[in-house]
N, C-alpha and C positions, 0 to 999 in steps of 0.2 A: 504496500499500499505505502508507505515510507516513497518507492523509486516510482510509483505512478505520478504521486503527488508532483516531484522533483522534478519529472518531465513534462506536467503541466506546466508549471510555473517557467521552466527552462520553452518550454514553445511560447507560453505566452508574454517571454523578454521578447524571443525573435523578431514574434507578431508584430511589439510594437516598436523595436526597432526597423523593424522593415519601414514602417508608415508612415515612421517619423523622421524618413530620411527628407522627403520633403515638407523641410520643417513651415511655410509659408500658409503649403496646402493644409498639413494637419494642423496648426493654429487658430488658422479659418473657420476650420470644419466646427474643432470643439469652442469656438469662440461663439461661430454664427448660432450653434443647437445649442448653449446657454440662452441666448438674445430671443429665441425661437419659443422659445420652453416660459420665457417673459411673460410672456401675452397671456398663459391660462392663468401667471397671479396678475397678471391685471386686471382681466376675464371675471374672475371667480372674488377680487375682495370688491372693485366698485357694485358687483348684485347684492355681495353681503352688505355695502353701503347701502343701496336702494332701497333693496326690501329689506333690511334687518339684519339677526338671529333667527336660524331656521335647525331645530329640534335640535337647540343647545349648541352650533356652529358657526363659532366669530373668522374675524377675515385673517385672525391669526391659528388657526385650523386648519384652514384653508392652504396658506403657505406651508404648515407642517404634514400632510396631505401628498400636495404636490411636492415635497421631500422624498417621501417616500416612495412615491409611486418614477421619480426622475430615478432619484438611485438604484433603487430594487429594475428597472428595465437599462438602466446606464453600465450597472457590471456583470449583467447577463449578455445585454447585445454588442459588450465593448470585447470584451475579454473571449466570451461563451457562444461570440457570433456563432458560429458553427453550426449551432443548432436550427439557426434561422436559418442556414442556409440548404439544411436536409433535402426539402422537398429539389433543387435545383440536381447537390449534388444525386442522388436516385433517379431523376427524369437523366440525368446525361449520361450515371454509368461510373459519374468516376467517386461514387463511393467504395466501388470495388478498390482500391487504395488501403481505405480503410481496416476493410476485412483480412487484408493483405498483413496489416502490420503488427509487429505482435505484440504492442500497448495493450493499453485497457481500449474498449471499442470507444466506446461512452467521448471518454474522456478526450480521447483522440479527433472524434469528433467536433466537439466543442472547440478546442486551444486549436482546429484550423484557420480560425482567421481573426483578426482584429477589424476593431471598425471604432477609427477616431471620431465622427460626431458623438457617437453614445459615450464617449471618455467624459464628453460635455456634459451630456446627462449627469455622470455621478458626479459631478463636481458642483453643477447647480445642483441636483439633489443633497451633498449634503450643506453645500452653503445652508439652502432652505431649511434643516434641521436644524443646524445650529443657528439662525435666527430668531426659530418658532422655539429655540430651547429660552431666550435672552427674553424673549415677549410673554414667556407665560411664566418665564423666572425659578424654574427649573431647577428641582434638589436633587441630589446625589444619585438617588434614589429613581427620580423621574429618567436619572442621566443613563443611568442602567436599566430599566427597562429596555432605552431609546434603541441601547445599544445590543439588546439582547433584540429586540420588534424591526431591526434592520436585518439582520441573520437569518430569518423567521423569513418577513416579505421576500428576500434573495431565492431562496430554500423555495418559497411557493412558485416565484414569476419562473423558475430555474424548474417547477417541475412542469408548470402547464403550456410551458414555450415548447417544452419535450415533448409532452401527450401530441397539442396540438399540429407540430410539425411533423412526431412521427405517423404519422398518418397517411404520408406522403405513400408512405412503401403499400398502404394498399389502395390506392388512385392512381389510376395515371398520369394524370398533369393534375397538384395536388396545388399547385403553388396557390391559386382564387382564394382555393377553399380554407386555405389555412390561414392566407394574409386577409384574405376581404370574407372572410367569415368566423369559423374557433375560435381564431386568435384575437378576431375582434371584440368576438362578444366576450370574451375575460377583459381584455384590457382598455375600452370607455367605460362600464360601469366604474373602473379602479380610478378613473378619475372622477366622480362626483364622489361626493362629502355624503357622512354616510347617515344626514338627515333626511338625507330625499330619499333615502329607503325605510321604507316600514313594514314592519308584519310579516309577509310571506315573502315579496319581495325581499327583504334584509336574508332573511333566513335561506332563501336561492343563492343570494349570492355571497351567504358566506358558504355555505358549506358544498352545494351543490357544484357551483360558477363560481371560487373562489376571492372574486376578486375586489372586495371587501375588508381580504390577510394583507395586501400589497400596502395598503394607505388609511381607509375606515377607519377599522379596528384598531391598527397598532396608535395612530394620535386618538381615540380614545381612554385608551387603554395606557397612556402616558397623561392624558388629561386628569385621569381618574385616578393614576396609578390603582390601576382594578386590576388582582391577581388570579382572579376569574376569567380574563381576556385573553390574558397573557400562557395560562392555559390551555386554551382551547385555541389561541395562534400554534404553541407550542406544538400542541399532539395533529391539529390539522396540516401543519408543516410536513412532517413526517411520516402522515398519512399520505397526502398527493406526494413527497418524494418518491416513497417505497412503490408504490401507483404507477411513477412513469416512469423509474427505472425498469419495472416490471413492465410496462408495455412494449420501450422503445426495446427489449431484445427479442418480446413478441414479436414485436414487429421485421423486425430484421431480418426474422425466419421466412419472412413473404420476399425476399428482396434479388431479385434476378439479375445479371448482369447484362450489363445492352450487349457486353463483348465490345464496346469504342474505346479505342486508341486514344487516351485517356489518362494522364499521370500528372496535369496540372489540379488548379483549383476546379 
């Protein structure tokens, strides 16, 4: 296991170095994504200022929500963006090269590429969470909650991204279905604050489609110092991670080489 982690870190390092060779482009991608994400903050803050507090959610909470969502998205789709490329790998037949690798298959696929613009999401998300901490005058306990919930949110995001993209092994051309359908069904609700979901809808987007677990629930857990919400998020994160890995390896068994001479990405 240690060797696999060491290899993953090495692959991530090399991918970053490769992307950073064109420094201007690299920095513009990061800065551009941060500016793009700022639009969500401005939109929601003005919305809350206009209509008032909804379901107990203030403008500060919205900043925290966007921080968690952006950080989760950025971590997975920067250093582990290979998961997002799964439909292309399968359709082109270039998934063959991962099958022949002696390294852990999932880890090899995940770390096969790096996305510079998503690194901007990581920085933006981290800044938002820090700002949120200052706005709510976070205590030591809340800071510890935030650290734990960031890890759990990333786990949930990874799991759902893996499941959605693994569908490509079952469908001939899965790009449209995955990016335009399954994954958006998870991502879109995650950008809305928890006050927008009540009753049955909240249950669905917490336990069936765990969109609220990467933003709304973590913010509420930190704000209320809720051990119950922390436990629920922890259990759900590990459950979804287990399901996603099992689903991935089961889906891989459906893969048939396209017999293309493709040794690159």
